[in-house]
C-alpha positions, 0 to 999 in steps of 0.5 A: 406439500409446499401449498400446505406449508405456504397456505395463508391460513397455517403462517403462525408466530413460529413462522415469523419468530423464524423468519426474524431470528434468520434476519437479524441471524444474517444481519449480525452475522454480516456485521461481525464479520466486517468489523474483523476484516477491520480490525484486522487489515490496514489500520489506515493510520498514515501519520501517528499525530495529525496535529503535530502533522499539521504543524509541519505542513510548510517545511513538507511542502518546501521539502517536496518542492525542492526534491521535484525542482531536482527533477530526478525520476525512477523508474521501477522493474522486478523480475525473478527476485530482483527489482531494478531503479533506473535513476536520471536527472532532469537531463536524462542523465544516469545519476551514479553513485548514489544510496538508496534504499527503500521501504517496499510494502502493499498498498493496505497491508502492513505485514509485508512490509520490509526494507530492500537496500540497492546496489549499483550495477551500471550507471543510473542501474541500481539492484535489490535482492528481494522476493515479491509475490503477484500484486500491487506494492508501493517502494518508499524509495530514498536516494542520497545522491553522490552531493549529499542531496535526498531525494524521496519518493513512493513508487507504485509497480505490479508484480505478475 
């Protein structure tokens, strides 16, 4: 039976038409799927206006250098609904009496973004309550020290 179907003398224009429609149907289907994924996931937008951001490059760079010179470090840890930040200065001393907020979200998906406020539970140890699912998370941390110094950093961590 198969020999009769695939025999060279039996290949007709209808066979060719079916093969072409099947091939283009697959190509168009894959393209539609990829277009839907591209429009329903992360936009890739980092700044709203790249020209304005480029005009502020020198100021932003100077601010980042000032923050790096402070030598502050934040170490995140997540367990049982609590995100903990261990804040240390350049001498590894705890940074106490700071006000800390963070915008938590996935690196490439904006639907899970939310804000967390941290409270100091011990010198240099700050905790914020939040429910995070397994995977990779970013925390855009803003720390205002007791002296008014502002420090920002994006921390990436994993939740198991």
